[in-house]
N, CA, C and O of each residue as an XYZ file, in Angstrom:
468
protein
N       1.016      4.346     21.570
C       1.277      4.159     20.205
C       2.707      4.820     19.860
O       2.996      5.949     20.257
N       3.479      4.116     19.175
C       4.791      4.496     18.960
C       4.839      5.783     18.015
O       3.911      6.077     17.261
N       6.007      6.510     18.133
C       6.007      7.765     17.192
C       5.929      7.424     15.810
O       5.299      8.134     15.026
N       6.570      6.304     15.425
C       6.619      5.905     14.021
C       5.158      5.744     13.586
O       4.758      6.266     12.546
N       4.404      5.057     14.343
C       2.942      4.693     13.897
C       2.146      5.930     13.932
O       1.211      6.082     13.145
N       2.508      6.939     14.918
C       1.728      8.181     15.100
C       1.993      9.000     13.859
O       1.023      9.613     13.412
N       3.045      9.100     13.287
C       3.687      9.918     12.132
C       2.944      9.316     10.920
O       2.409     10.082     10.119
N       2.880      7.813     10.728
C       2.336      7.294      9.639
C       0.782      7.574      9.575
O       0.217      7.766      8.498
N       0.159      7.586     10.721
C      -1.126      8.004     10.801
C      -1.433      9.205     10.370
O      -2.424      9.394      9.666
N      -0.530     10.263     10.783
C      -0.659     11.724     10.386
C      -0.512     11.703      8.879
O      -1.331     12.358      8.236
N       0.433     11.028      8.235
C       0.654     11.243      6.754
C      -0.398     10.509      5.893
O      -0.865     11.022      4.876
N      -0.739      9.333      6.326
C      -1.765      8.473      5.481
C      -3.040      8.636      6.316
O      -3.227      7.968      7.333
N      -3.828      9.454      5.901
C      -5.206      9.490      6.528
C      -6.143      8.367      6.070
O      -6.926      7.806      6.837
N      -6.019      8.093      4.846
C      -6.924      7.056      4.370
C      -6.111      6.133      3.420
O      -5.429      6.546      2.482
N      -6.264      4.862      3.772
C      -5.695      3.805      2.843
C      -6.828      2.878      2.713
O      -7.378      2.369      3.689
N      -7.185      2.658      1.434
C      -8.379      1.828      1.266
C      -7.982      0.656      0.189
O      -7.310      0.825     -0.829
N      -8.492     -0.437      0.604
C      -8.375     -1.579     -0.345
C      -9.678     -2.022     -0.890
O     -10.674     -2.162     -0.180
N      -9.651     -2.242     -2.173
C     -10.893     -2.739     -2.986
C     -10.449     -4.083     -3.509
O      -9.638     -4.222     -4.425
N     -11.063     -5.090     -2.835
C     -10.762     -6.406     -3.429
C     -11.927     -6.924     -4.171
O     -13.034     -7.071     -3.653
N     -11.634     -7.205     -5.449
C     -12.642     -7.521     -6.333
C     -12.896     -9.153     -6.267
O     -11.913     -9.893     -6.299
N     -14.056     -9.633     -6.188
C     -14.551    -10.916     -5.930
C     -13.932    -11.956     -6.934
O     -13.366    -13.005     -6.623
N     -14.154    -11.451     -8.234
C     -13.916    -12.340     -9.245
C     -12.547    -12.411     -9.740
O     -12.129    -13.492    -10.155
N     -11.791    -11.360     -9.740
C     -10.373    -11.301    -10.258
C      -9.343    -11.323     -9.203
O      -8.149    -11.348     -9.501
N      -9.751    -11.315     -7.989
C      -8.687    -11.389     -6.885
C      -7.548    -10.333     -6.973
O      -6.354    -10.629     -6.944
N      -8.040     -9.070     -7.082
C      -7.086     -7.975     -7.246
C      -7.359     -6.932     -5.997
O      -8.429     -6.903     -5.389
N      -6.363     -6.176     -5.738
C      -6.469     -5.203     -4.810
C      -5.905     -3.815     -5.283
O      -4.843     -3.727     -5.899
N      -6.723     -2.687     -4.938
C      -6.415     -1.424     -5.271
C      -6.178     -0.639     -4.039
O      -7.046     -0.607     -3.167
N      -4.981      0.041     -3.903
C      -4.731      0.747     -2.677
C      -4.815      2.272     -3.109
O      -4.208      2.757     -4.064
N      -5.631      2.919     -2.284
C      -5.715      4.427     -2.528
C      -5.093      5.017     -1.373
O      -5.432      4.624     -0.257
N      -4.133      6.006     -1.524
C      -3.322      6.649     -0.502
C      -3.569      8.144     -0.569
O      -3.463      8.726     -1.649
N      -3.894      8.791      0.545
C      -3.875     10.265      0.695
C      -3.024     10.730      1.679
O      -3.071     10.353      2.850
N      -2.102     11.692      1.149
C      -1.131     12.306      2.117
C      -1.959     13.539      2.845
O      -2.268     14.535      2.189
N      -2.234     13.432      3.980
C      -2.919     14.499      4.675
C      -1.915     15.503      5.457
O      -2.247     16.538      6.035
N      -0.560     14.940      5.336
C       0.474     15.922      6.071
C       0.644     17.160      5.301
O       0.462     17.204      4.085
N       1.013     18.226      6.060
C       1.389     19.502      5.430
C       2.895     19.581      5.192
O       3.337     20.408      4.395
N       3.695     18.749      5.854
C       5.208     18.848      5.844
C       5.909     17.528      5.286
O       7.098     17.527      4.968
N       5.041     16.341      5.184
C       5.824     15.178      4.871
C       5.437     14.772      3.366
O       4.332     14.947      2.853
N       6.461     14.249      2.813
C       6.200     13.716      1.341
C       6.632     12.281      1.443
O       7.582     11.909      2.132
N       5.833     11.466      0.677
C       6.123      9.951      0.683
C       6.966      9.810     -0.738
O       6.538     10.179     -1.832
N       8.194      9.226     -0.500
C       9.145      9.001     -1.757
C       9.518      7.453     -1.705
O       9.252      6.684     -0.781
N      10.214      7.145     -2.932
C      10.944      5.897     -3.047
C       9.938      4.713     -2.688
O      10.139      4.011     -1.698
N       8.926      4.536     -3.471
C       7.991      3.365     -3.261
C       8.797      2.115     -3.566
O       9.672      2.158     -4.431
N       8.556      1.091     -2.942
C       9.140     -0.302     -3.138
C       7.960     -1.270     -2.858
O       7.102     -0.990     -2.021
N       7.942     -2.378     -3.557
C       7.044     -3.481     -3.303
C       7.493     -4.887     -3.515
O       8.329     -5.191     -4.365
N       6.879     -5.780     -2.672
C       7.354     -7.211     -2.929
C       6.045     -7.904     -2.967
O       5.169     -7.647     -2.142
N       5.898     -8.778     -3.910
C       4.682     -9.830     -3.958
C       5.212    -11.247     -3.644
O       6.202    -11.748     -4.177
N       4.437    -11.822     -2.721
C       4.769    -13.252     -2.674
C       3.922    -14.203     -3.562
O       4.212    -15.386     -3.740
N       2.880    -13.594     -4.085
C       2.045    -14.193     -5.029
C       1.266    -12.900     -5.891
O       0.971    -11.870     -5.285
N       1.001    -13.047     -7.200
C       0.428    -12.061     -7.993
C       1.612    -11.198     -8.450
O       2.799    -11.511     -8.359
N       1.088    -10.025     -8.976
C       1.979     -9.021     -9.687
C       1.295     -7.595     -9.499
O       0.107     -7.412     -9.234
N       2.201     -6.688     -9.673
C       1.856     -5.170     -9.662
C       1.329     -4.884    -10.973
O       2.054     -5.093    -11.945
N       0.108     -4.411    -11.136
C      -0.512     -4.046    -12.402
C      -0.646     -2.668    -12.692
O      -0.804     -2.299    -13.855
N      -0.594     -1.814    -11.679
C      -0.479     -0.377    -11.607
C       0.400      0.147    -10.538
O      -0.080      0.356     -9.424
N       1.794      0.402    -10.816
C       2.697      0.603     -9.912
C       2.472      2.014     -8.993
O       1.834      2.982     -9.408
N       3.081      1.941     -7.753
C       2.940      3.132     -6.956
C       3.658      4.249     -7.672
O       4.630      4.007     -8.387
N       3.212      5.416     -7.497
C       3.676      6.679     -7.880
C       4.993      6.997     -7.232
O       5.129      6.695     -6.046
N       6.009      7.591     -7.902
C       7.309      7.887     -7.270
C       7.151      8.805     -6.100
O       7.983      8.636     -5.209
N       6.296      9.703     -5.922
C       6.118     10.601     -4.832
C       4.774     10.799     -4.555
O       3.923     10.691     -5.438
N       4.476     11.111     -3.282
C       3.001     11.505     -2.974
C       3.166     12.691     -2.249
O       3.626     12.618     -1.109
N       2.834     13.872     -2.778
C       2.968     15.173     -2.259
C       1.791     15.464     -1.184
O       0.764     14.788     -1.114
N       2.069     16.481     -0.425
C       1.023     16.853      0.629
C      -0.222     17.215     -0.125
O      -0.272     17.927     -1.128
N      -1.296     16.585      0.539
C      -2.656     16.842     -0.104
C      -3.011     15.926     -1.423
O      -4.069     16.021     -2.044
N      -1.989     15.064     -1.724
C      -2.198     14.352     -3.068
C      -2.764     13.005     -2.734
O      -2.504     12.456     -1.663
N      -3.503     12.496     -3.607
C      -4.201     11.140     -3.639
C      -3.651     10.385     -4.774
O      -3.651     10.859     -5.910
N      -3.153      9.147     -4.480
C      -2.695      8.192     -5.492
C      -3.106      6.887     -5.277
O      -3.548      6.606     -4.163
N      -3.041      6.015     -6.161
C      -3.490      4.603     -6.140
C      -2.474      3.673     -6.860
O      -1.700      4.109     -7.712
N      -2.512      2.415     -6.488
C      -1.726      1.256     -7.193
C      -2.608      0.051     -7.130
O      -3.538     -0.080     -6.335
N      -2.235     -0.831     -8.045
C      -3.070     -2.080     -7.962
C      -2.172     -3.248     -8.032
O      -1.030     -3.137     -8.478
N      -2.710     -4.492     -7.557
C      -1.972     -5.624     -7.572
C      -3.070     -6.744     -7.923
O      -4.190     -6.728     -7.413
N      -2.639     -7.731     -8.852
C      -3.567     -8.745     -9.295
C      -3.034    -10.094     -9.069
O      -1.821    -10.243     -8.924
N      -3.875    -11.124     -9.028
C      -3.368    -12.497     -8.964
C      -2.833    -12.782    -10.475
O      -3.181    -12.126    -11.456
N      -2.022    -13.762    -10.487
C      -1.483    -14.272    -11.725
C      -2.462    -15.182    -12.320
O      -2.941    -16.108    -11.665
N      -2.825    -14.917    -13.726
C      -3.646    -15.655    -14.445
C      -3.251    -17.076    -14.408
O      -2.075    -17.408    -14.556
N      -4.251    -17.964    -14.205
C      -4.042    -19.494    -14.275
C      -3.546    -20.119    -13.040
O      -3.545    -21.342    -12.902
N      -3.041    -19.143    -11.961
C      -2.560    -19.696    -10.769
C      -3.581    -19.844     -9.695
O      -4.460    -18.996     -9.539
N      -3.483    -20.865     -8.980
C      -4.403    -21.011     -7.742
C      -3.843    -20.310     -6.529
O      -3.667    -20.890     -5.458
N      -3.563    -19.010     -6.748
C      -3.014    -18.066     -5.680
C      -3.574    -16.809     -5.887
O      -3.973    -16.437     -6.991
N      -3.631    -16.021     -4.694
C      -4.143    -14.631     -4.873
C      -3.134    -13.597     -4.998
O      -2.046    -13.906     -5.485
N      -3.369    -12.349     -4.599
C      -2.501    -11.298     -4.710
C      -2.105    -11.016     -3.254
O      -2.925    -10.550     -2.464
N      -0.824    -11.306     -2.902
C      -0.180    -11.029     -1.496
C       1.025    -10.436     -1.607
O       1.889    -10.868     -2.370
N       1.199     -9.297     -0.785
C       2.511     -8.687     -0.777
C       2.449     -7.519      0.254
O       1.543     -7.359      1.072
N       3.630     -6.669      0.083
C       3.779     -5.562      0.932
C       4.451     -4.383     -0.064
O       5.192     -4.578     -1.028
N       3.954     -3.071      0.477
C       4.460     -2.055     -0.304
C       4.998     -0.978      0.681
O       4.366     -0.784      1.720
N       6.021     -0.332      0.444
C       6.567      0.668      1.365
C       6.778      2.039      0.677
O       6.996      2.134     -0.531
N       6.705      3.043      1.477
C       7.073      4.398      1.011
C       8.048      4.926      2.210
O       7.791      4.685      3.390
N       9.194      5.672      1.792
C       9.992      6.425      2.767
C       9.303      7.644      2.965
O       8.811      8.222      1.996
N       9.200      8.158      4.258
C       8.514      9.387      4.697
C       9.635     10.455      4.960
O      10.538     10.253      5.771
N       9.521     11.555      4.251
C      10.657     12.561      4.469
C       9.971     13.670      5.405
O       8.763     13.888      5.501
N      10.989     14.304      6.056
C      10.585     15.504      6.873
C      10.790     16.828      6.101
O      11.160     16.772      4.928
N      10.574     17.970      6.680
C      10.570     19.208      6.202
C      11.762     19.594      5.505
O      11.747     20.477      4.647
N      12.962     18.866      5.895
C      14.256     19.111      5.244
C      14.451     18.054      4.176
O      15.601     17.915      3.759
N      13.544     17.330      3.701
C      13.564     16.401      2.717
C      14.567     15.188      3.124
O      15.131     14.518      2.258
N      14.727     14.983      4.387
C      15.505     13.943      4.836
C      14.504     12.786      5.182
O      13.473     12.987      5.823
N      14.906     11.505      4.685
C      14.043     10.355      5.072
C      14.284      9.965      6.460
O      15.402      9.683      6.890
N      13.119      9.954      7.209
C      13.244      9.664      8.685
C      12.358      8.480      9.167
O      12.598      7.992     10.272
N      11.414      8.023      8.451
C      10.664      6.847      8.737
C      10.134      6.161      7.417
O      10.283      6.641      6.293
N       9.555      5.082      7.680
C       9.059      4.281      6.382
C       7.696      3.704      6.792
O       7.476      3.192      7.890
N       6.733      3.849      5.719
C       5.358      3.551      5.837
C       5.248      2.250      5.135
O       5.623      2.209      3.963
N       4.755      1.117      5.734
C       4.550     -0.277      5.198
C       3.157     -0.630      5.096
O       2.472     -0.446      6.101
N       2.600     -1.116      4.034
C       1.301     -1.548      3.826
C       1.406     -2.977      3.402
O       2.068     -3.306      2.418
N       0.727     -3.857      4.176
C       0.614     -5.324      3.868
C      -0.776     -5.645      3.299
O      -1.763     -5.143      3.837
N      -0.899     -6.441      2.257
C      -2.184     -6.832      1.698
C      -2.191     -8.357      1.349
O      -1.197     -8.958      0.941
N      -3.310     -8.864      1.536
C      -3.470    -10.251      1.081
C      -4.984    -10.444      0.592
O      -5.922    -10.298      1.375
N      -5.145    -10.754     -0.642
C      -6.389    -11.246     -1.194
C      -6.205    -12.679     -1.758
O      -5.623    -12.933     -2.812
N      -6.749    -13.543     -0.960
C      -6.573    -14.903     -1.326
C      -7.240    -15.399     -2.414
O      -8.243    -14.838     -2.855
N      -6.776    -16.410     -2.894
C      -7.539    -17.171     -4.177
C      -8.744    -17.950     -3.541
O      -9.839    -17.877     -4.100
N      -8.602    -18.646     -2.471
C      -9.773    -19.525     -1.934
C     -10.341    -18.806     -0.586
O      -9.712    -18.790      0.473
N     -11.591    -18.227     -0.774
C     -12.231    -17.549      0.362
C     -12.688    -18.660      1.336
O     -13.105    -18.356      2.453
N     -12.614    -19.948      0.922
C     -13.104    -20.955      1.956
C     -12.116    -21.192      3.059
O     -12.393    -21.656      4.165
N     -10.946    -20.828      2.640
C      -9.785    -21.191      3.556
C      -9.078    -20.014      4.137
O      -8.452    -20.131      5.191
N      -9.161    -18.757      3.421
C      -8.523    -17.643      3.816
C      -9.509    -16.413      3.805
O     -10.612    -16.451      3.261
N      -8.963    -15.251      4.506
C      -9.833    -14.030      4.272
C      -8.843    -13.026      3.777
O      -7.637    -13.248      3.666
N      -9.498    -11.809      3.463
C      -8.680    -10.693      2.967
C      -8.043    -10.049      4.258
O      -8.646     -9.979      5.330
N      -6.715     -9.568      4.038
C      -5.974     -8.951      5.077
C      -5.413     -7.660      4.597
O      -5.032     -7.580      3.430
N      -5.328     -6.595      5.441
C      -4.768     -5.344      5.108
C      -4.206     -4.722      6.452
O      -4.882     -4.720      7.482
N      -2.993     -4.220      6.383
C      -2.388     -3.603      7.522
C      -1.533     -2.459      7.222
O      -0.837     -2.474      6.207
N      -1.532     -1.517      7.986
C      -0.498     -0.252      7.774
C       0.445     -0.269      8.960
O       1.331      0.579      9.056
């Protein structure tokens, strides 16, 4: 396992996706289990859908946050995108980035839910 993935695993102990069957939305719960790292500068990009509950600006040690993405009403597409946080060290310097990819498709006959850290 690379050092980057190891640190990301230490910082984000739990990342949970809740995909609602009817509305094609995804809610990501993030818990910072680190004692010395803070998640900052969240960014996201959606290739379909939109952010309905944006990521918090920072995730302090021991803090739990959530954000949500939904499909666009009337569109035959789901909610698909990526969200990132910069990871700071004890000197408050950004030294790594955490990326979370998600895909909640419109048509479950053709596609499946995907989630990756």
